[in-house]
C-alpha positions as CSV (number, residue, x, y, z in Angstrom):
1,M,47.2,168.3,62.3
2,N,49.8,165.8,61.3
3,K,52.7,165.6,63.9
4,Q,55.4,166.4,61.4
5,W,53.6,169.4,59.9
6,S,52.9,170.8,63.4
7,M,56.5,170.7,64.4
8,F,57.6,171.9,60.9
9,G,55.2,174.8,61.2
10,L,56.6,175.8,64.7
11,A,60.2,175.5,63.4
12,L,59.3,177.6,60.4
13,L,57.7,180.3,62.5
14,L,60.7,180.5,64.7
15,L,63.0,180.7,61.7
16,V,61.0,183.5,60.2
17,I,60.9,185.5,63.4
18,I,64.7,185.1,63.9
19,T,65.3,186.1,60.3
20,I,63.2,189.2,60.6
21,I,64.9,190.1,63.9
22,L,68.4,189.8,62.3
23,L,67.3,191.8,59.2
24,G,65.9,194.5,61.5
25,F,69.1,194.8,63.4
26,M,71.0,195.1,60.2
27,V,69.0,198.2,59.5
28,S,69.3,199.7,63.0
29,L,69.9,198.4,66.5
30,T,67.0,200.5,67.6
31,N,64.6,199.0,65.2
32,P,61.3,198.6,67.2
33,V,60.2,195.6,65.0
34,S,63.2,193.6,66.0
35,W,62.8,194.3,69.7
36,T,59.1,193.5,69.5
37,L,59.8,190.2,67.8
38,I,62.4,189.4,70.4
39,V,59.6,189.6,73.0
40,V,57.4,187.5,70.7
41,L,60.2,185.0,70.3
42,A,60.6,184.8,74.1
43,L,56.8,184.2,74.5
44,V,56.6,181.4,71.9
45,P,57.6,178.6,74.3
46,Y,55.1,179.8,76.9
47,I,52.3,180.1,74.3
48,H,53.2,176.7,72.9
49,K,53.2,175.1,76.3
50,R,49.8,176.6,77.1
51,M,48.3,175.4,73.8
52,V,49.7,171.9,74.3
53,A,48.6,171.8,78.0
54,N,45.0,172.2,76.9
55,R,45.2,168.9,75.1
56,F,45.8,167.0,78.3
57,V,43.1,166.2,80.8
58,E,43.7,166.8,84.5
59,W,42.1,165.2,87.5
60,H,39.7,167.5,89.3
61,D,38.2,166.8,92.8
62,S,34.8,167.0,91.2
63,Y,35.5,163.8,89.4
64,S,35.8,161.9,92.7
65,V,33.2,159.3,93.3
66,G,34.3,159.0,97.0
67,I,35.5,155.4,96.6
68,E,39.3,155.2,96.7
69,A,39.9,152.3,94.4
70,I,37.6,153.7,91.7
71,D,39.1,157.2,92.0
72,N,42.6,155.7,91.7
73,D,41.5,153.8,88.6
74,H,40.0,157.0,87.1
75,K,43.3,158.9,87.8
76,K,45.3,156.1,86.2
77,L,43.0,156.1,83.2
78,L,43.4,159.9,82.8
79,N,47.2,159.4,83.0
80,L,47.0,156.7,80.3
81,I,44.9,158.9,78.1
82,N,47.5,161.7,78.5
83,Q,50.2,159.2,77.5
84,L,48.2,158.4,74.4
85,Q,47.8,162.2,73.8
86,T,51.6,162.6,74.1
87,A,52.0,159.9,71.4
88,A,49.4,161.7,69.2
89,H,50.9,165.1,69.6
90,Y,54.7,164.4,69.6
91,Q,56.8,162.5,67.2
92,T,57.1,159.1,68.9
93,D,57.9,155.6,67.9
94,P,54.9,153.8,66.5
95,Q,55.5,151.1,69.1
96,Y,55.1,153.7,71.9
97,E,51.8,154.7,70.3
98,R,50.6,151.1,70.1
99,E,51.8,150.3,73.7
100,A,50.0,153.4,75.0
101,F,46.8,152.5,73.2
102,D,47.0,148.9,74.4
103,A,47.8,149.9,78.0
104,L,44.8,152.2,78.0
105,V,42.4,149.6,76.6
106,D,43.7,146.9,79.0
107,Y,43.4,149.1,82.1
108,T,39.9,150.3,81.0
109,K,38.8,146.6,81.0
110,T,40.3,146.1,84.4
111,H,38.6,149.2,85.8
112,F,35.3,148.2,84.3
113,K,35.6,144.8,85.9
114,R,36.3,146.3,89.3
115,E,33.3,148.6,89.0
116,E,31.0,145.9,87.9
117,E,32.1,143.5,90.7
118,L,31.4,146.3,93.3
119,M,28.0,147.0,91.8
120,E,27.0,143.4,91.5
121,A,28.3,142.5,95.0
122,N,26.3,145.4,96.5
123,G,23.1,144.8,94.5
124,Y,23.2,148.1,92.5
125,P,19.8,148.3,90.9
126,T,20.9,149.5,87.5
127,Y,24.0,147.3,87.3
128,A,22.9,145.7,84.0
129,A,22.5,149.2,82.3
130,H,25.9,150.3,83.6
131,K,27.5,147.1,82.4
132,G,25.9,147.7,79.0
133,E,27.5,151.2,78.9
134,H,30.9,149.6,79.5
135,E,30.3,147.0,76.8
136,A,29.2,149.7,74.3
137,M,32.3,151.7,75.1
138,I,34.6,148.7,74.6
139,A,32.9,148.0,71.3
140,Q,33.5,151.6,70.2
141,V,37.2,151.4,71.3
142,N,37.6,148.2,69.4
143,E,36.2,149.9,66.3
144,I,38.6,152.8,66.7
145,L,41.5,150.3,67.4
146,Q,40.7,148.6,64.1
147,R,40.8,151.9,62.2
148,Y,44.0,152.8,64.1
149,Q,45.6,149.6,62.9
150,A,44.7,150.5,59.3
151,K,45.6,154.2,59.5
152,P,47.4,155.1,62.7
153,H,48.3,158.7,62.0
154,E,44.8,159.6,60.8
155,T,42.9,158.0,63.8
156,I,45.1,158.5,66.9
157,E,43.9,162.0,67.6
158,E,40.3,160.9,67.1
159,A,40.8,158.1,69.6
160,V,42.3,160.4,72.2
161,Q,39.4,162.9,71.9
162,F,36.8,160.2,72.0
163,L,38.4,158.6,75.1
164,K,38.8,161.9,77.0
165,K,35.2,162.9,76.3
166,W,33.8,159.5,77.1
167,L,35.8,159.0,80.3
168,V,35.1,162.4,81.8
169,G,31.4,162.2,80.8
170,H,31.1,158.7,82.3
171,I,32.8,159.7,85.5
172,N,30.6,162.8,85.9
173,G,27.5,161.0,84.8
174,T,26.7,157.3,85.6
175,D,29.7,156.8,87.9
176,Q,28.5,159.6,90.1
177,G,25.1,157.9,90.1
178,Y,26.3,154.6,91.6
179,S,28.9,156.2,94.0
180,Q,26.4,157.3,96.6
181,F,24.6,154.0,96.5
182,L,27.9,152.1,97.1
183,R,29.1,154.5,99.8
184,D,25.7,154.0,101.6
185,K,26.6,150.3,101.5
186,G,29.9,151.0,103.2
187,V,32.2,150.9,100.2
188,R,35.0,153.3,100.6
């Protein structure tokens, strides 16, 4: 949903609840509808916070590949995705959105290079296939980036969802595959 409409909808909901509470108290101070809506009004920030929190991705120990530098990269990438999610969800300056997107893309390339260097230096048998996954992901991100440049508001949420899904899937999939091999080679 468009950022402006989302915030407008929340503000309108709060306004309607407050109006009904006030009208109910005008009828009677013991009006149960007003008291019920006060409880609902008190819960709105909590409910909103819970709904928004689900949009952000958290680091879980199960994501660890057991190699400190790679785990730190993954944590930073999740943080950068969350920054982009913030830009997608909240009203932010378009420059913040663009900087968040660029920082994520740049650091992803840095991370991929680090992974590839470790795999190549240690003779990882499916290095070429893993590098191919990285190249395909960068190509997809570049396509999303082009669409974002043409229509930022329509594509930023799509970009965030793609990046979250891809990164978590990649960490839990092929990254877990190379981690034991590299740890057996003494990489920590």
